[in-house]
C-alpha positions as CSV (number, residue, x, y, z in Angstrom):
1,K,-9.3,-17.6,-34.5
2,S,-10.6,-19.0,-37.8
3,K,-13.4,-17.8,-40.0
4,N,-16.4,-19.2,-38.1
5,F,-14.9,-20.4,-34.7
6,G,-11.9,-20.1,-32.5
7,F,-10.3,-21.5,-29.4
8,V,-9.3,-19.9,-26.1
9,I,-6.2,-21.5,-24.4
10,P,-6.6,-21.4,-20.6
11,D,-3.9,-20.0,-18.4
12,D,-4.7,-22.6,-15.8
13,K,-2.6,-25.7,-16.7
14,K,-5.1,-27.9,-14.9
15,A,-7.6,-27.0,-17.5
16,S,-5.8,-29.0,-20.2
17,N,-8.4,-28.5,-23.0
18,D,-9.0,-25.4,-25.1
19,V,-12.4,-23.8,-25.0
20,Y,-14.4,-23.7,-28.3
21,I,-15.8,-20.3,-29.2
22,S,-18.3,-19.9,-32.0
23,K,-18.1,-16.8,-34.2
24,K,-21.2,-15.1,-32.5
25,N,-19.4,-15.4,-29.1
26,F,-16.0,-13.8,-30.2
27,G,-17.0,-10.5,-28.4
28,G,-14.7,-8.6,-30.7
29,A,-11.6,-10.5,-29.6
30,K,-8.6,-10.9,-31.9
31,N,-5.7,-13.3,-32.1
32,N,-3.1,-13.2,-29.3
33,Q,-5.4,-11.2,-26.9
34,K,-5.9,-12.2,-23.3
35,V,-9.6,-12.6,-22.6
36,V,-12.0,-13.6,-19.9
37,V,-14.2,-16.4,-21.1
38,K,-17.5,-17.7,-19.6
39,I,-18.1,-21.5,-20.0
40,T,-21.5,-22.0,-21.6
41,K,-21.2,-25.8,-22.0
42,Y,-18.8,-28.1,-20.2
43,P,-16.9,-30.9,-22.1
44,D,-18.5,-34.3,-22.6
45,G,-16.8,-37.2,-24.3
46,N,-15.1,-36.0,-27.4
47,N,-16.6,-32.5,-27.4
48,K,-14.6,-29.6,-26.0
49,A,-15.9,-27.0,-23.6
50,E,-17.7,-24.2,-25.2
51,G,-17.6,-20.6,-24.1
52,K,-18.4,-16.9,-24.6
53,I,-15.8,-14.1,-24.4
54,V,-17.1,-11.6,-21.9
55,E,-14.1,-9.3,-21.5
56,I,-10.9,-8.4,-23.4
57,L,-7.9,-7.6,-21.2
58,G,-5.5,-6.6,-24.1
59,K,-2.7,-8.1,-26.1
60,Y,-1.1,-10.9,-24.2
61,D,2.3,-9.2,-24.0
62,A,1.1,-5.6,-23.4
63,A,2.2,-3.8,-20.3
64,G,-0.1,-4.5,-17.3
65,V,-2.1,-7.3,-19.0
66,D,-0.2,-9.9,-16.9
67,I,-1.2,-8.2,-13.7
68,L,-4.8,-7.7,-14.9
69,S,-4.9,-11.4,-15.7
70,L,-3.9,-12.2,-12.1
71,V,-6.6,-9.8,-10.8
72,K,-9.2,-11.7,-12.8
73,E,-7.8,-15.2,-12.1
74,Y,-7.9,-14.7,-8.3
75,S,-11.0,-12.5,-8.3
76,L,-9.1,-9.7,-6.6
77,P,-11.3,-6.8,-5.6
78,Y,-9.6,-4.1,-7.7
79,E,-12.6,-1.7,-7.7
80,F,-14.5,-0.3,-4.8
81,P,-18.3,-0.3,-4.7
82,E,-19.8,3.1,-5.3
83,P,-21.3,3.4,-1.8
84,V,-17.9,2.7,-0.2
85,I,-16.2,5.4,-2.3
86,K,-19.1,7.8,-1.5
87,E,-18.6,7.2,2.3
88,A,-14.8,7.8,1.9
89,K,-15.4,11.0,0.0
90,S,-17.9,12.2,2.7
91,I,-15.0,12.4,5.3
92,P,-13.5,15.9,5.5
93,Q,-10.1,15.8,3.9
94,E,-8.5,18.3,6.2
95,I,-7.8,18.2,9.9
96,K,-9.1,21.5,11.3
97,S,-7.9,21.2,14.8
98,A,-6.3,18.9,17.3
99,E,-8.6,16.8,19.6
100,P,-8.3,17.4,23.4
101,N,-7.3,13.7,24.0
102,R,-4.4,13.8,21.5
103,T,-0.8,14.5,22.3
104,D,0.5,17.2,20.0
105,F,3.8,16.5,18.3
106,R,3.5,18.8,15.3
107,N,6.6,20.8,16.3
108,D,8.8,17.6,16.4
109,E,11.1,16.7,13.6
110,I,9.4,13.5,12.4
111,F,10.2,11.6,9.2
112,T,8.6,9.0,7.0
113,I,11.1,6.7,5.3
114,D,9.7,4.6,2.4
115,G,10.4,3.5,-1.1
116,E,10.5,6.3,-3.7
117,D,7.2,5.1,-5.3
118,A,5.2,4.6,-2.1
119,K,1.9,6.4,-1.9
120,D,0.5,5.2,1.4
121,L,2.9,6.3,4.1
122,D,1.5,4.7,7.2
123,D,4.4,5.0,9.7
124,A,6.7,7.8,10.8
125,V,9.6,7.9,13.2
126,R,11.7,10.2,15.4
127,V,14.8,9.3,17.5
128,T,16.4,11.6,20.0
129,K,19.2,11.2,22.6
130,M,18.2,11.6,26.2
131,E,20.2,13.3,29.0
132,N,20.8,9.9,30.7
133,G,22.4,8.6,27.5
134,N,19.4,6.5,26.5
135,Y,17.5,6.9,23.2
136,R,13.8,8.0,22.8
137,L,12.2,6.3,19.9
138,D,8.8,7.7,18.8
139,V,6.8,5.6,16.3
140,H,3.7,7.1,14.8
141,I,1.2,5.0,12.9
142,A,-1.7,6.5,10.9
143,D,-4.9,6.3,13.0
144,V,-7.1,4.6,10.5
145,S,-9.7,3.7,13.2
146,H,-10.5,7.4,13.6
147,Y,-12.0,7.4,10.1
148,V,-13.1,3.8,9.6
149,K,-15.8,3.2,12.2
150,E,-16.9,-0.3,13.2
151,N,-19.6,-1.8,10.9
152,S,-19.4,1.1,8.5
153,L,-19.3,0.4,4.7
154,L,-15.6,1.1,4.8
155,D,-15.0,-1.3,7.7
156,N,-17.0,-4.1,6.0
157,E,-15.2,-3.6,2.7
158,A,-11.8,-3.6,4.4
159,L,-12.8,-6.8,6.2
160,I,-13.6,-8.5,2.9
161,R,-10.2,-7.5,1.5
162,G,-8.2,-8.2,4.6
163,T,-5.0,-6.4,3.3
164,S,-3.6,-4.2,0.6
165,I,-2.2,-6.3,-2.2
166,Y,1.2,-5.2,-3.7
167,M,1.9,-6.4,-7.2
168,L,4.6,-5.3,-9.7
169,G,3.8,-1.6,-10.4
170,R,0.4,-1.8,-8.9
171,V,-1.3,-1.7,-5.5
172,I,-4.9,-2.9,-4.8
173,P,-5.5,-1.0,-1.6
174,M,-7.6,-2.2,1.4
175,L,-9.2,1.2,1.7
176,P,-10.2,3.8,-1.0
177,R,-7.4,6.2,-2.1
178,E,-9.2,9.1,-0.4
179,L,-8.0,7.4,2.8
180,S,-5.0,5.2,1.9
181,N,-3.2,8.0,0.0
182,G,-5.0,10.8,1.8
183,L,-6.0,11.2,5.4
184,C,-4.4,7.9,6.4
185,S,-1.1,8.6,4.7
186,L,1.4,10.6,6.8
187,N,2.2,13.1,4.0
188,A,4.8,15.7,4.7
189,G,3.6,19.1,5.8
190,Q,0.1,18.0,6.6
191,D,-1.5,17.4,10.0
192,R,-2.3,13.8,10.6
193,F,-3.9,11.8,13.5
194,T,-1.8,8.9,14.7
195,L,-1.7,6.0,17.2
196,S,1.8,6.5,18.7
197,C,4.3,4.7,20.9
198,S,7.2,6.4,22.7
199,M,10.0,4.1,23.9
200,E,13.0,4.7,26.1
201,I,15.8,2.3,24.9
202,N,19.1,1.9,26.6
203,K,22.5,1.3,25.0
204,E,22.0,-2.5,25.2
205,G,18.8,-2.1,23.1
206,K,16.4,-2.9,26.0
207,V,13.1,-1.0,26.2
208,V,13.2,0.4,29.8
209,S,9.8,2.3,29.5
210,S,7.1,2.9,26.9
211,E,3.8,4.7,26.4
212,V,1.1,4.3,23.9
213,Y,-1.2,7.2,23.1
214,K,-3.2,9.0,20.4
215,G,-1.3,11.8,18.7
216,I,-1.3,14.4,16.0
217,I,1.9,15.0,13.9
218,N,3.1,16.9,11.0
219,V,5.9,15.1,9.1
220,K,8.9,17.3,8.3
221,E,10.3,15.4,5.4
222,R,9.1,12.5,3.2
223,M,12.4,10.5,2.9
224,N,13.3,7.5,0.8
225,Y,15.8,4.7,1.6
226,H,18.3,5.8,-1.0
227,D,18.6,9.4,0.2
228,V,18.9,8.3,3.8
229,Q,21.7,5.9,2.9
230,K,23.5,8.6,1.0
231,I,23.2,10.9,4.0
232,L,24.7,8.2,6.3
233,D,27.4,7.3,3.7
234,K,28.2,11.1,3.0
235,S,28.2,10.0,-0.6
236,D,26.1,12.7,-2.3
237,T,26.8,16.4,-1.8
238,D,23.5,17.5,-3.2
239,V,21.5,15.3,-0.9
240,L,23.6,16.3,2.1
241,E,23.0,20.0,1.3
242,R,19.3,19.5,0.8
243,Y,18.8,17.7,4.2
244,K,21.6,19.5,6.1
245,P,19.3,20.5,9.1
246,Y,18.4,16.8,9.6
247,I,21.7,15.0,9.2
248,K,22.1,14.6,13.0
249,D,18.6,13.1,13.2
250,F,19.4,10.3,10.7
251,E,22.8,9.7,12.4
252,T,21.1,9.2,15.7
253,M,18.6,6.8,14.0
254,A,21.5,4.8,12.6
255,E,23.1,4.6,16.0
256,L,19.9,3.1,17.5
257,A,19.3,0.9,14.5
258,T,22.8,-0.6,15.0
259,I,22.1,-1.2,18.7
260,L,18.8,-2.9,18.0
261,K,20.2,-5.0,15.2
262,N,23.1,-6.2,17.4
263,R,20.6,-7.1,20.2
264,R,18.5,-9.1,17.7
């Protein structure tokens, strides 16, 4: 920036020339700030491109500005349109009762196991040993389709996004947080609708029978990878004491995990 004009240096290395900004188009930007610039005149001959600063993202080395730059660079949909949020908020946030066509697993000891910072917990598991020596593996996936109806505003927005986008320290979700962190997150101690699969697996890791159905669950504990590993390693007395009633559950999971890993 100089007194009456300045230049914006593009992040995109393919745009080799800086963009000339006249004083009236500074938009309040200062030196060393990351900005979004709109090209008002493309380069011709010896003249550089000219532009207008339309948004200031922050100081180039400030926390989060690099992520925000990527959001802008790739036109990532980091905000939901108001009608989509309104539709999400219109869905009752509590499950009042089980539906007659759902299998009720709310008394089972079911767990989610995710990273410590995860907010959208979309799968939960249970492993038990059967009388014949085989294992029963129950996998419960959040039943998003119960809430996101075909051709609804939520459905169309999710179709545009295609996926949740995971970045360093930030998630751009496919669905508004009312669903992704709420009803469609298998939070411990809360009733949640699921699409579930129960599998009988023998000692060689072969699935000998399976069933898919709609379910309702209530997760007993929200586990993280570190604590589960400490339980299996018997390396942390505080963690072992805290999860004492469930130690056998995780040991049975580890047995089946080893069998499946060896088969793979």
